[in-house]
DSSP file (Angstrom, degrees, kcal/mol; ACC not computed):
  #  RESIDUE AA STRUCTURE BP1 BP2  ACC     N-H-->O    O-->H-N    N-H-->O    O-->H-N    TCO  KAPPA ALPHA  PHI   PSI    X-CA   Y-CA   Z-CA
    1    1 A M     >        0   0    0      0, 0.0     4,-1.5     0, 0.0     5,-0.1   0.000 360.0 360.0 360.0 -41.0    7.4   17.8   20.6
    2    2 A I  H  >  +     0   0    0      1,-0.2     4,-2.1     2,-0.2     0, 0.0   0.914 360.0  51.2 -67.8 -44.0    8.5   20.1   17.8
    3    3 A K  H  > S+     0   0    0      1,-0.2     4,-0.8     2,-0.2    -1,-0.2   0.926 113.3  43.3 -62.9 -46.4   12.2   20.0   18.4
    4    4 A S  H  > S+     0   0    0      1,-0.2     4,-0.6     2,-0.2    -1,-0.2   0.810 116.1  49.5 -69.8 -27.9   12.5   16.2   18.4
    5    5 A T  H  X S+     0   0    0     -4,-1.5     4,-1.7     1,-0.2     3,-0.4   0.796  97.5  67.0 -82.0 -29.3   10.2   15.9   15.4
    6    6 A L  H  X S+     0   0    0     -4,-2.1     4,-2.6     1,-0.2     5,-0.2   0.834  93.4  59.1 -64.0 -32.3   12.0   18.4   13.2
    7    7 A K  H  X S+     0   0    0     -4,-0.8     4,-2.2     1,-0.2    -1,-0.2   0.904 107.7  46.9 -63.6 -37.5   15.1   16.2   12.9
    8    8 A Y  H  X S+     0   0    0     -4,-0.6     4,-2.4    -3,-0.4    -1,-0.2   0.858 110.4  53.8 -68.7 -34.1   12.9   13.5   11.4
    9    9 A S  H  X S+     0   0    0     -4,-1.7     4,-2.4     2,-0.2    -2,-0.2   0.923 109.4  46.5 -65.1 -45.0   11.3   16.1    9.1
   10   10 A I  H  X S+     0   0    0     -4,-2.6     4,-2.3     2,-0.2    -2,-0.2   0.925 114.2  47.9 -64.2 -44.6   14.6   17.3    7.8
   11   11 A L  H  X S+     0   0    0     -4,-2.2     4,-2.6    -5,-0.2    -2,-0.2   0.893 110.6  52.3 -62.7 -39.0   15.8   13.7    7.3
   12   12 A C  H  X S+     0   0    0     -4,-2.4     4,-2.6     2,-0.2    -2,-0.2   0.924 109.0  49.7 -63.3 -44.4   12.5   12.8    5.5
   13   13 A G  H  X S+     0   0    0     -4,-2.4     4,-2.0     2,-0.2    -2,-0.2   0.917 112.8  46.6 -59.9 -44.4   12.9   15.8    3.2
   14   14 A I  H  X S+     0   0    0     -4,-2.3     4,-2.5     1,-0.2    -1,-0.2   0.896 112.1  51.0 -64.3 -40.5   16.5   14.8    2.3
   15   15 A F  H  X S+     0   0    0     -4,-2.6     4,-2.8     2,-0.2    -2,-0.2   0.889 108.2  52.1 -65.1 -39.6   15.4   11.2    1.8
   16   16 A L  H  X S+     0   0    0     -4,-2.6     4,-2.1     2,-0.2    -1,-0.2   0.903 110.5  48.6 -62.4 -41.3   12.6   12.3   -0.5
   17   17 A I  H  X S+     0   0    0     -4,-2.0     4,-2.1     2,-0.2     5,-0.2   0.942 113.3  47.0 -62.8 -47.8   15.1   14.3   -2.6
   18   18 A G  H  X S+     0   0    0     -4,-2.5     4,-2.4     1,-0.2     5,-0.2   0.913 112.0  49.6 -60.7 -44.6   17.4   11.3   -2.7
   19   19 A L  H  X S+     0   0    0     -4,-2.8     4,-2.2     1,-0.2    -1,-0.2   0.881 108.9  54.2 -62.5 -38.8   14.6    8.9   -3.7
   20   20 A F  H  X S+     0   0    0     -4,-2.1     4,-1.7    -5,-0.2    -1,-0.2   0.938 113.8  39.5 -60.4 -48.8   13.5   11.2   -6.4
   21   21 A F  H  X S+     0   0    0     -4,-2.1     4,-2.2     2,-0.2    -2,-0.2   0.792 112.0  55.8 -78.9 -26.9   16.9   11.4   -8.1
   22   22 A I  H  X S+     0   0    0     -4,-2.4     4,-1.5    -5,-0.2    -1,-0.2   0.916 107.9  50.9 -64.5 -42.2   17.7    7.7   -7.5
   23   23 A S  H  <>S+     0   0    0     -4,-2.2     5,-2.3    -5,-0.2     3,-0.2   0.911 110.0  49.2 -60.8 -43.0   14.5    6.9   -9.4
   24   24 A I  H ><5S+     0   0    0     -4,-1.7     3,-1.6     1,-0.2    -1,-0.2   0.914 109.4  52.0 -62.7 -42.3   15.5    9.2  -12.2
   25   25 A N  H 3<5S+     0   0    0     -4,-2.2    -1,-0.2     1,-0.3    -2,-0.2   0.760 105.9  54.9 -68.0 -23.8   18.9    7.6  -12.4
   26   26 A F  T 3<5S-     0   0    0     -4,-1.5    -1,-0.3    -3,-0.2    -2,-0.2   0.316 124.3-103.3 -90.7   8.9   17.3    4.2  -12.7
   27   27 A G  T < 5S+     0   0    0     -3,-1.6     2,-0.5     1,-0.3    -3,-0.2   0.501  83.5 122.3  89.2   3.9   15.3    5.3  -15.7
   28   28 A S      < -     0   0    0     -5,-2.3    -1,-0.3    -6,-0.2    -2,-0.2  -0.853  57.0-140.2-100.4 134.1   11.9    5.8  -13.9
   29   29 A N    >>  -     0   0    0     -2,-0.5     4,-2.5     1,-0.1     3,-1.6  -0.820  10.0-163.0 -93.4 106.1   10.3    9.2  -14.1
   30   30 A P  T 34 S+     0   0    0      0, 0.0    -1,-0.1     0, 0.0     6,-0.1   0.664  87.3  61.6 -65.8 -14.7    8.9    9.8  -10.6
   31   31 A L  T 34 S+     0   0    0      1,-0.1    -2,-0.0   -11,-0.1     3,-0.0   0.712 118.2  26.6 -80.9 -20.1    6.7   12.6  -11.9
   32   32 A L  T <4 S+     0   0    0     -3,-1.6     2,-0.6     1,-0.0    -1,-0.1   0.646 101.7  89.0-111.6 -24.1    4.9   10.2  -14.2
   33   33 A D    ><  -     0   0    0     -4,-2.5     3,-1.2     1,-0.2     4,-0.4  -0.682  58.8-157.1 -87.1 120.3    5.2    6.8  -12.5
   34   34 A M  T >> S+     0   0    0     -2,-0.6     3,-1.1     1,-0.3     4,-0.8   0.737  87.7  73.1 -68.4 -22.4    2.4    6.1  -10.0
   35   35 A R  H 3> S+     0   0    0      1,-0.3     4,-1.5     2,-0.2     3,-0.4   0.812  85.8  65.8 -61.8 -27.7    4.6    3.6   -8.1
   36   36 A H  H <> S+     0   0    0     -3,-1.2     4,-2.3     1,-0.2    -1,-0.3   0.820  92.1  61.5 -65.3 -29.9    6.5    6.6   -6.8
   37   37 A F  H <> S+     0   0    0     -3,-1.1     4,-2.0    -4,-0.4    -1,-0.2   0.892 103.8  49.3 -60.6 -39.7    3.4    7.7   -4.9
   38   38 A F  H  X S+     0   0    0     -4,-0.8     4,-2.0    -3,-0.4    -1,-0.2   0.843 107.7  53.7 -70.7 -33.3    3.5    4.4   -3.0
   39   39 A F  H  X S+     0   0    0     -4,-1.5     4,-2.6     2,-0.2    -2,-0.2   0.914 107.6  51.7 -62.8 -41.9    7.2    5.0   -2.2
   40   40 A D  H  X S+     0   0    0     -4,-2.3     4,-2.8     1,-0.2     5,-0.3   0.911 107.2  52.5 -60.9 -42.6    6.2    8.3   -0.8
   41   41 A L  H  X S+     0   0    0     -4,-2.0     4,-2.4     1,-0.2    -1,-0.2   0.923 111.4  47.0 -57.7 -44.1    3.6    6.6    1.4
   42   42 A G  H  X S+     0   0    0     -4,-2.0     4,-2.4     2,-0.2    -2,-0.2   0.903 112.2  48.9 -65.5 -42.3    6.3    4.3    2.7
   43   43 A V  H  X S+     0   0    0     -4,-2.6     4,-2.3     2,-0.2     5,-0.3   0.940 113.5  46.4 -64.1 -47.2    8.8    7.1    3.4
   44   44 A F  H  X S+     0   0    0     -4,-2.8     4,-2.6     1,-0.2     5,-0.4   0.902 111.0  53.5 -62.6 -40.0    6.2    9.2    5.2
   45   45 A F  H  X S+     0   0    0     -4,-2.4     4,-2.7    -5,-0.3     5,-0.2   0.953 110.6  46.3 -58.7 -49.5    5.1    6.1    7.2
   46   46 A L  H  X S+     0   0    0     -4,-2.4     4,-2.6     1,-0.2     5,-0.2   0.937 116.7  41.8 -60.5 -49.3    8.6    5.3    8.4
   47   47 A F  H  X S+     0   0    0     -4,-2.3     4,-1.8     2,-0.2    -1,-0.2   0.889 117.7  45.5 -71.5 -38.1    9.6    8.9    9.4
   48   48 A I  H  X S+     0   0    0     -4,-2.6     4,-2.6    -5,-0.3     5,-0.2   0.905 114.1  50.9 -68.8 -40.0    6.3    9.7   11.0
   49   49 A Y  H  X S+     0   0    0     -4,-2.7     4,-2.9    -5,-0.4    -2,-0.2   0.958 113.0  43.2 -62.1 -51.2    6.2    6.4   12.8
   50   50 A F  H  X S+     0   0    0     -4,-2.6     4,-2.2    -5,-0.2    -1,-0.2   0.849 114.2  51.2 -68.0 -32.2    9.8    6.7   14.2
   51   51 A S  H  X S+     0   0    0     -4,-1.8     4,-2.2    -5,-0.2    -1,-0.2   0.934 114.0  43.9 -66.5 -45.6    9.2   10.3   15.2
   52   52 A G  H  X S+     0   0    0     -4,-2.6     4,-2.8     2,-0.2    -2,-0.2   0.884 112.5  52.9 -65.2 -39.1    6.0    9.4   17.0
   53   53 A K  H  X S+     0   0    0     -4,-2.9     4,-2.7    -5,-0.2     5,-0.3   0.910 109.4  48.6 -63.9 -42.6    7.6    6.4   18.6
   54   54 A E  H  X>S+     0   0    0     -4,-2.2     4,-2.6     2,-0.2     5,-0.6   0.929 113.3  47.2 -63.6 -44.2   10.5    8.5   19.9
   55   55 A F  I  X>S+     0   0    0     -4,-2.2     4,-1.4     1,-0.2     5,-0.9   0.927 114.8  47.1 -62.2 -44.2    8.1   11.1   21.3
   56   56 A K  I  <5S+     0   0    0     -4,-2.8     6,-2.8     3,-0.2     4,-0.4   0.930 120.4  35.9 -62.9 -47.3    5.9    8.4   22.9
   57   57 A D  I  <5S+     0   0    0     -4,-2.7    -2,-0.2     4,-0.2    -3,-0.2   0.864 129.5  25.6 -80.2 -37.6    8.8    6.4   24.5
   58   58 A Y  I  <5S+     0   0    0     -4,-2.6    -3,-0.2    -5,-0.3    -2,-0.2   0.653 130.9  27.4-107.1 -17.0   11.2    9.1   25.6
   59   59 A R  I  <<S+     0   0    0     -4,-1.4    -3,-0.2    -5,-0.6    -4,-0.1   0.554 122.3  40.2-122.1 -11.6    9.2   12.3   26.1
   60   60 A N  S > <S-     0   0    0     -5,-0.9     3,-2.0    -4,-0.4    -3,-0.1   0.097 100.8-111.0-132.4  24.0    5.7   11.2   27.0
   61   61 A D  T 3  S-     0   0    0      1,-0.3    -4,-0.2    -4,-0.1    -5,-0.1   0.786  78.1 -54.1  52.9  35.2    6.1    8.2   29.4
   62   62 A G  T 3  S+     0   0    0     -6,-2.8     2,-0.4     1,-0.3    -1,-0.3   0.469 109.2 120.1  84.1   1.3    4.7    5.7   26.9
   63   63 A Y    <   +     0   0    0     -3,-2.0     2,-0.3    -7,-0.4    -1,-0.3  -0.801  32.1 171.4-102.0 143.4    1.5    7.6   26.3
   64   64 A F  B     -A  166   0A   0    102,-2.1   102,-3.4    -2,-0.4     2,-0.2  -0.878  14.1-157.8-153.6 114.0    0.4    8.8   22.9
   65   65 A Y     >  -     0   0    0     -2,-0.3     4,-1.9   100,-0.2     3,-0.3  -0.533  31.2-112.3 -91.3 159.9   -2.9   10.2   22.0
   66   66 A F  H  > S+     0   0    0      1,-0.2     4,-2.3     2,-0.2     5,-0.2   0.903 117.4  54.0 -57.1 -44.4   -4.4   10.3   18.5
   67   67 A W  H  > S+     0   0    0      1,-0.2     4,-2.2     2,-0.2    -1,-0.2   0.839 106.5  52.8 -63.0 -32.2   -4.2   14.1   18.4
   68   68 A Q  H  > S+     0   0    0     -3,-0.3     4,-2.9     2,-0.2    -1,-0.2   0.886 107.6  51.7 -68.7 -37.6   -0.5   13.9   19.2
   69   69 A G  H  X S+     0   0    0     -4,-1.9     4,-2.4     2,-0.2    -2,-0.2   0.901 110.3  47.7 -63.5 -41.3    0.0   11.5   16.4
   70   70 A I  H  X S+     0   0    0     -4,-2.3     4,-2.3     2,-0.2    -2,-0.2   0.916 113.1  49.1 -65.4 -42.3   -1.7   13.8   14.0
   71   71 A S  H  X S+     0   0    0     -4,-2.2     4,-2.4     2,-0.2    -2,-0.2   0.934 112.0  47.5 -62.7 -46.8    0.4   16.7   15.3
   72   72 A V  H  X S+     0   0    0     -4,-2.9     4,-2.1     1,-0.2     5,-0.2   0.913 111.1  53.1 -60.5 -42.7    3.6   14.7   14.9
   73   73 A G  H  X S+     0   0    0     -4,-2.4     4,-2.9     1,-0.2    -1,-0.2   0.915 111.3  44.3 -59.5 -44.7    2.6   13.7   11.4
   74   74 A F  H  X S+     0   0    0     -4,-2.3     4,-2.2     2,-0.2    -1,-0.2   0.868 111.0  54.1 -69.9 -35.7    2.0   17.2   10.3
   75   75 A I  H  < S+     0   0    0     -4,-2.4    -1,-0.2    -5,-0.2    -2,-0.2   0.851 116.3  39.2 -67.4 -32.7    5.2   18.5   11.9
   76   76 A V  H  X S+     0   0    0     -4,-2.1     4,-1.3    -5,-0.2    -2,-0.2   0.908 118.8  48.1 -77.2 -44.5    7.2   15.8   10.0
   77   77 A L  H  X S+     0   0    0     -4,-2.9     4,-2.5    -5,-0.2     5,-0.3   0.943 106.8  49.3 -66.1 -54.8    5.2   16.2    6.8
   78   78 A L  H  X S+     0   0    0     -4,-2.2     4,-2.2     1,-0.2     5,-0.2   0.925 114.6  40.6 -62.8 -51.6    5.0   19.9    6.1
   79   79 A P  H  > S+     0   0    0      0, 0.0     4,-2.8     0, 0.0    -1,-0.2   0.888 114.5  54.9 -64.3 -34.5    8.7   20.8    6.5
   80   80 A A  H  X S+     0   0    0     -4,-1.3     4,-2.4     2,-0.2    -2,-0.2   0.929 110.7  44.4 -62.4 -44.5    9.8   17.7    4.7
   81   81 A V  H  X S+     0   0    0     -4,-2.5     4,-2.7     2,-0.2    -1,-0.2   0.872 112.9  51.9 -68.8 -36.2    7.6   18.5    1.6
   82   82 A L  H  X S+     0   0    0     -4,-2.2     4,-2.5    -5,-0.3    -2,-0.2   0.918 109.8  48.8 -64.5 -42.7    8.8   22.1    1.7
   83   83 A I  H  X S+     0   0    0     -4,-2.8     4,-2.2     2,-0.2    -2,-0.2   0.933 113.7  47.1 -60.5 -46.4   12.5   21.0    1.8
   84   84 A F  H  X S+     0   0    0     -4,-2.4     4,-2.8    -5,-0.2    -2,-0.2   0.923 112.3  50.1 -60.4 -44.8   11.8   18.6   -1.1
   85   85 A S  H  X S+     0   0    0     -4,-2.7     4,-2.7     2,-0.2    -2,-0.2   0.892 109.9  49.2 -65.0 -41.2    9.9   21.4   -3.1
   86   86 A I  H  X S+     0   0    0     -4,-2.5     4,-2.4     2,-0.2    -1,-0.2   0.936 114.6  44.9 -63.5 -45.8   12.7   24.0   -2.6
   87   87 A A  H  X S+     0   0    0     -4,-2.2     4,-2.6    -5,-0.2     5,-0.2   0.914 112.8  52.2 -63.5 -42.3   15.3   21.5   -3.8
   88   88 A F  H  X S+     0   0    0     -4,-2.8     4,-2.6    -5,-0.2     5,-0.2   0.933 111.3  46.4 -57.4 -49.1   13.1   20.4   -6.7
   89   89 A F  H  X S+     0   0    0     -4,-2.7     4,-2.2     2,-0.2     5,-0.2   0.926 113.7  47.6 -62.8 -46.1   12.6   24.0   -7.8
   90   90 A I  H  X S+     0   0    0     -4,-2.4     4,-1.9     1,-0.2    -2,-0.2   0.929 115.0  45.0 -62.0 -46.2   16.3   24.9   -7.6
   91   91 A I  H  X S+     0   0    0     -4,-2.6     4,-1.5     1,-0.2    -1,-0.2   0.898 114.6  47.6 -68.4 -40.2   17.4   21.8   -9.5
   92   92 A F  H  < S+     0   0    0     -4,-2.6     7,-0.3    -5,-0.2    -1,-0.2   0.840 112.4  49.7 -71.1 -31.5   14.8   22.1  -12.2
   93   93 A E  H  < S+     0   0    0     -4,-2.2    -1,-0.2    -5,-0.2    -2,-0.2   0.846 113.0  46.9 -72.9 -32.6   15.5   25.7  -12.7
   94   94 A M  H  < S+     0   0    0     -4,-1.9    -2,-0.2     1,-0.2    -1,-0.2   0.756 117.9  43.2 -78.3 -24.8   19.3   25.0  -13.0
   95   95 A N    >X  +     0   0    0     -4,-1.5     3,-1.9    -5,-0.2     4,-0.6  -0.780  61.4 177.5-124.0  85.6   18.8   22.1  -15.4
   96   96 A P  H 3> S+     0   0    0      0, 0.0     4,-1.6     0, 0.0     3,-0.3   0.727  77.1  72.1 -62.3 -20.0   16.2   23.0  -18.1
   97   97 A E  H 3> S+     0   0    0      1,-0.2     4,-2.2     2,-0.2     5,-0.1   0.751  88.0  63.8 -68.9 -19.8   16.8   19.6  -19.7
   98   98 A L  H <> S+     0   0    0     -3,-1.9     4,-2.0     2,-0.2    -1,-0.2   0.906 103.2  45.9 -68.1 -41.3   14.9   17.9  -16.8
   99   99 A I  H  X S+     0   0    0     -4,-0.6     4,-2.3    -3,-0.3    -2,-0.2   0.870 113.0  51.2 -68.8 -35.3   11.7   19.7  -17.6
  100  100 A E  H  X S+     0   0    0     -4,-1.6     4,-2.5     2,-0.2    -2,-0.2   0.894 108.3  51.4 -67.0 -39.2   12.2   18.7  -21.3
  101  101 A A  H  X S+     0   0    0     -4,-2.2     4,-2.4     2,-0.2    -2,-0.2   0.890 109.4  51.1 -63.8 -38.6   12.8   15.1  -20.3
  102  102 A Y  H  X S+     0   0    0     -4,-2.0     4,-2.7     2,-0.2    -2,-0.2   0.937 109.9  49.4 -62.0 -45.7    9.5   15.3  -18.3
  103  103 A K  H  X S+     0   0    0     -4,-2.3     4,-2.6     1,-0.2    -2,-0.2   0.905 111.3  49.0 -61.6 -42.3    7.7   16.6  -21.3
  104  104 A E  H  X S+     0   0    0     -4,-2.5     4,-2.6     1,-0.2    -1,-0.2   0.923 113.0  47.6 -62.8 -43.7    9.1   13.9  -23.6
  105  105 A G  H  X S+     0   0    0     -4,-2.4     4,-2.3     2,-0.2    -2,-0.2   0.889 112.3  48.9 -64.8 -39.6    8.1   11.2  -21.1
  106  106 A A  H  X S+     0   0    0     -4,-2.7     4,-2.4     2,-0.2    -2,-0.2   0.912 112.5  48.1 -66.7 -42.8    4.6   12.6  -20.7
  107  107 A R  H  X S+     0   0    0     -4,-2.6     4,-2.6    -5,-0.2     5,-0.2   0.939 112.2  49.4 -61.1 -46.2    4.1   12.8  -24.4
  108  108 A A  H  X S+     0   0    0     -4,-2.6     4,-2.5     1,-0.2    -2,-0.2   0.893 111.1  49.8 -61.1 -40.2    5.4    9.3  -24.8
  109  109 A M  H  X S+     0   0    0     -4,-2.3     4,-2.0     2,-0.2    -1,-0.2   0.916 111.7  47.9 -66.0 -42.4    3.0    8.0  -22.1
  110  110 A L  H  < S+     0   0    0     -4,-2.4    -2,-0.2     2,-0.2    -1,-0.2   0.905 114.2  46.4 -64.7 -40.5    0.0    9.8  -23.7
  111  111 A I  H >< S+     0   0    0     -4,-2.6     3,-1.2     1,-0.2     4,-0.3   0.903 112.0  51.4 -68.0 -40.2    0.9    8.4  -27.1
  112  112 A E  H 3< S+     0   0    0     -4,-2.5     3,-0.3     1,-0.3    -1,-0.2   0.866 117.6  38.1 -64.2 -36.5    1.4    4.9  -25.7
  113  113 A K  T 3X S+     0   0    0     -4,-2.0     4,-2.4     1,-0.2    -1,-0.3   0.009  80.5 120.6-104.7  27.7   -1.9    4.9  -23.9
  114  114 A K  H <> S+     0   0    0     -3,-1.2     4,-3.0     1,-0.2     5,-0.3   0.910  72.7  50.9 -59.1 -45.9   -3.8    6.7  -26.6
  115  115 A D  H  > S+     0   0    0     -3,-0.3     4,-1.8    -4,-0.3    -1,-0.2   0.914 112.1  46.6 -61.7 -43.6   -6.3    3.9  -27.2
  116  116 A L  H  > S+     0   0    0      2,-0.2     4,-1.5     1,-0.2    -1,-0.2   0.904 114.0  48.6 -63.7 -41.7   -7.2    3.7  -23.5
  117  117 A Y  H  X S+     0   0    0     -4,-2.4     4,-2.9     1,-0.2    -2,-0.2   0.913 111.6  48.4 -66.1 -43.5   -7.5    7.5  -23.3
  118  118 A L  H  < S+     0   0    0     -4,-3.0    -1,-0.2     1,-0.2    -2,-0.2   0.815 107.4  57.2 -67.6 -29.6   -9.7    7.7  -26.3
  119  119 A E  H  < S+     0   0    0     -4,-1.8    -1,-0.2    -5,-0.3    -2,-0.2   0.881 117.1  33.2 -65.9 -38.4  -11.9    4.9  -25.0
  120  120 A K  H  < S+     0   0    0     -4,-1.5     2,-0.2    -3,-0.1    -2,-0.2   0.826 129.9  20.7 -87.4 -35.4  -12.5    6.9  -21.8
  121  121 A F  S  < S-     0   0    0     -4,-2.9     2,-0.1    -5,-0.2     0, 0.0  -0.663  88.7 -85.2-128.1 179.3  -12.5   10.4  -23.2
  122  122 A S     >  -     0   0    0     -2,-0.2     4,-1.9     1,-0.1     5,-0.1  -0.395  34.4-113.3 -86.2 165.8  -13.0   12.2  -26.5
  123  123 A K  H  > S+     0   0    0      1,-0.2     4,-2.5     2,-0.2     5,-0.2   0.852 117.6  58.7 -64.7 -33.7  -10.3   12.8  -29.1
  124  124 A E  H  > S+     0   0    0      1,-0.2     4,-2.1     2,-0.2    -1,-0.2   0.910 106.3  46.4 -62.1 -43.6  -10.7   16.5  -28.4
  125  125 A Q  H  > S+     0   0    0      2,-0.2     4,-2.4     1,-0.2    -1,-0.2   0.880 110.7  53.6 -67.2 -37.5   -9.8   16.0  -24.8
  126  126 A Y  H  X S+     0   0    0     -4,-1.9     4,-2.4     2,-0.2    -2,-0.2   0.937 110.6  45.6 -61.5 -47.4   -6.8   13.8  -25.8
  127  127 A L  H  X S+     0   0    0     -4,-2.5     4,-2.2     1,-0.2    -1,-0.2   0.868 111.8  52.7 -65.3 -36.1   -5.4   16.4  -28.1
  128  128 A K  H  X S+     0   0    0     -4,-2.1     4,-1.9     2,-0.2    -1,-0.2   0.905 110.3  48.0 -64.7 -40.9   -6.0   19.1  -25.4
  129  129 A Q  H  X S+     0   0    0     -4,-2.4     4,-1.1     2,-0.2    -2,-0.2   0.896 110.7  51.0 -66.3 -40.4   -4.0   17.0  -22.9
  130  130 A L  H  X S+     0   0    0     -4,-2.4     4,-0.7     1,-0.2     3,-0.3   0.882 111.5  47.6 -64.3 -38.9   -1.2   16.4  -25.4
  131  131 A A  H >X S+     0   0    0     -4,-2.2     4,-0.8     1,-0.2     3,-0.6   0.833 104.5  61.2 -70.4 -32.1   -1.0   20.2  -26.1
  132  132 A A  H 3< S+     0   0    0     -4,-1.9     3,-0.4     1,-0.2     4,-0.4   0.790  93.2  65.1 -66.1 -27.4   -1.0   20.9  -22.3
  133  133 A V  H >< S+     0   0    0     -4,-1.1     3,-1.2    -3,-0.3    -1,-0.2   0.893  98.9  52.7 -61.8 -39.1    2.2   18.9  -22.0
  134  134 A D  H << S+     0   0    0     -4,-0.7    -1,-0.2    -3,-0.6    -2,-0.2   0.774 106.8  53.3 -68.0 -25.4    4.0   21.5  -24.1
  135  135 A D  T 3< S+     0   0    0     -4,-0.8    -1,-0.2    -3,-0.4    -2,-0.2   0.441  80.7 124.9 -88.5   0.0    2.8   24.3  -21.8
  136  136 A E    <   -     0   0    0     -3,-1.2     2,-0.3    -4,-0.4   -33,-0.1  -0.361  40.5-169.2 -65.8 136.1    4.1   22.6  -18.6
  137  137 A T     >  -     0   0    0      1,-0.1     4,-2.3    -2,-0.1     5,-0.2  -0.778  35.9-109.1-120.1 166.6    6.4   24.8  -16.5
  138  138 A T  H  > S+     0   0    0     -2,-0.3     4,-2.6     1,-0.2     5,-0.1   0.895 118.2  52.9 -60.6 -40.7    8.6   24.1  -13.6
  139  139 A T  H  > S+     0   0    0      2,-0.2     4,-2.4     1,-0.2    -1,-0.2   0.924 110.4  45.4 -65.1 -45.2    6.3   26.0  -11.3
  140  140 A R  H  > S+     0   0    0      1,-0.2     4,-2.1     2,-0.2    -1,-0.2   0.900 114.6  49.0 -65.4 -39.2    3.2   24.1  -12.3
  141  141 A L  H  X S+     0   0    0     -4,-2.3     4,-2.5     2,-0.2    -2,-0.2   0.887 109.7  53.1 -65.5 -38.6    5.1   20.8  -12.0
  142  142 A L  H  X S+     0   0    0     -4,-2.6     4,-2.9     2,-0.2    -2,-0.2   0.935 110.0  46.4 -61.4 -48.2    6.3   21.8   -8.6
  143  143 A F  H  X S+     0   0    0     -4,-2.4     4,-2.4     2,-0.2    -1,-0.2   0.883 112.0  51.5 -64.6 -37.8    2.8   22.6   -7.3
  144  144 A S  H  X S+     0   0    0     -4,-2.1     4,-1.9     2,-0.2    -1,-0.2   0.940 113.8  43.3 -62.3 -47.1    1.5   19.3   -8.7
  145  145 A T  H  X S+     0   0    0     -4,-2.5     4,-2.1     2,-0.2    -2,-0.2   0.895 111.5  55.7 -65.6 -41.1    4.3   17.3   -7.0
  146  146 A F  H  X S+     0   0    0     -4,-2.9     4,-2.3     1,-0.2    -2,-0.2   0.936 109.9  44.8 -56.5 -49.3    3.9   19.3   -3.8
  147  147 A W  H  X S+     0   0    0     -4,-2.4     4,-2.5     1,-0.2    -1,-0.2   0.847 109.7  55.1 -69.8 -33.0    0.2   18.5   -3.5
  148  148 A K  H  X S+     0   0    0     -4,-1.9     4,-2.1     2,-0.2    -1,-0.2   0.910 111.3  45.1 -63.9 -40.5    0.7   14.8   -4.4
  149  149 A K  H  X S+     0   0    0     -4,-2.1     4,-2.3     2,-0.2    -2,-0.2   0.887 111.8  51.9 -70.5 -38.7    3.2   14.5   -1.5
  150  150 A I  H  X S+     0   0    0     -4,-2.3     4,-2.6     2,-0.2    -2,-0.2   0.922 110.5  48.7 -61.9 -44.1    0.9   16.4    0.9
  151  151 A I  H  X S+     0   0    0     -4,-2.5     4,-2.1     2,-0.2    -2,-0.2   0.914 109.8  51.9 -63.1 -42.6   -1.9   14.1    0.0
  152  152 A A  H  X S+     0   0    0     -4,-2.1     4,-1.6     1,-0.2    -1,-0.2   0.924 112.4  46.0 -59.1 -44.3    0.3   11.0    0.6
  153  153 A G  H  X S+     0   0    0     -4,-2.3     4,-2.1     1,-0.2    -2,-0.2   0.889 110.7  52.1 -66.5 -39.7    1.3   12.4    4.0
  154  154 A F  H  < S+     0   0    0     -4,-2.6    -1,-0.2     1,-0.2    -2,-0.2   0.830 109.6  50.9 -66.4 -31.1   -2.3   13.2    4.9
  155  155 A L  H  < S+     0   0    0     -4,-2.1     4,-0.5    -5,-0.2    -1,-0.2   0.875 115.8  39.8 -71.3 -37.1   -3.3    9.7    4.1
  156  156 A I  H  X S+     0   0    0     -4,-1.6     4,-2.1    -5,-0.2     5,-0.2   0.758  99.0  74.6 -87.6 -25.4   -0.6    8.0    6.1
  157  157 A T  H  X S+     0   0    0     -4,-2.1     4,-2.4     1,-0.2     5,-0.2   0.911  96.7  46.1 -58.9 -48.5   -0.6   10.3    9.2
  158  158 A P  H  > S+     0   0    0      0, 0.0     4,-2.2     0, 0.0    -1,-0.2   0.862 110.0  56.3 -64.4 -31.6   -3.9    9.0   10.8
  159  159 A V  H  > S+     0   0    0     -4,-0.5     4,-2.1     2,-0.2    -2,-0.2   0.940 110.5  43.2 -62.7 -46.4   -2.8    5.4   10.2
  160  160 A V  H  X S+     0   0    0     -4,-2.1     4,-2.4     1,-0.2     5,-0.2   0.892 111.5  54.9 -66.5 -39.6    0.4    6.0   12.2
  161  161 A A  H  X S+     0   0    0     -4,-2.4     4,-1.2    -5,-0.2    -1,-0.2   0.880 110.1  46.5 -62.1 -37.8   -1.5    7.9   14.9
  162  162 A I  H  < S+     0   0    0     -4,-2.2    -1,-0.2     2,-0.2    -2,-0.2   0.898 112.0  50.6 -70.8 -40.7   -3.8    4.9   15.3
  163  163 A I  H  < S+     0   0    0     -4,-2.1    -2,-0.2     1,-0.2    -1,-0.2   0.905 118.0  37.6 -63.5 -41.2   -1.0    2.4   15.4
  164  164 A L  H  < S+     0   0    0     -4,-2.4    -1,-0.2    -5,-0.1    -2,-0.2   0.634  87.4 116.7 -88.6 -14.9    1.0    4.4   18.1
  165  165 A R     <  +     0   0    0     -4,-1.2     2,-0.3    -5,-0.2  -100,-0.2  -0.222  32.3 169.2 -64.2 143.6   -1.8    5.6   20.3
  166  166 A K  B     -A   64   0A   0   -102,-3.4  -102,-2.1  -110,-0.0    -2,-0.0  -0.909  15.8-156.9-153.5 123.3   -2.0    4.5   23.8
  167  167 A K        -     0   0    0     -2,-0.3     2,-0.1  -104,-0.2  -102,-0.0  -0.695  28.1-103.1-100.2 153.0   -4.2    5.9   26.5
  168  168 A P              0   0    0      0, 0.0    -1,-0.1     0, 0.0  -106,-0.0  -0.455 360.0 360.0 -70.1 149.5   -3.6    5.7   30.2
  169  169 A K              0   0    0     -2,-0.1    -2,-0.0     0, 0.0     0, 0.0   0.460 360.0 360.0 -84.8 360.0   -5.8    3.2   32.1
């Protein structure tokens, strides 16, 4: 199961890296844009689904239990996110202007949505959040992105396991 699934994991990691930088080149900041979370859900769905489908059809005689789906999902998810995170860290450390671009985008987003933020929270919290943007580091941004991708994968894995499961009669 692990060997056949790892190729999908590596491809998924590469695809996540590509999607991240394509989004940046099209002017969308994937670290700030919530739509990117839905892209991650779609990417994880595709790679976990096809990995599970291959295992079910070619290695397990058409049977696929829920626990196998969860296992396949985690085997695809964890290395893919690690590959993405390593590439993310290397690229952000080599290009300090990327972290500065993130900070500018985060500041602009907070200023743009100031009224909404002040409506929900206090002015003190708003100013604290604005100051926190200046303290952002590559490592903190990396961990934040890592956990968002892990959560996306954990949300989609049971869905794929349910879709693909088939018990013997």
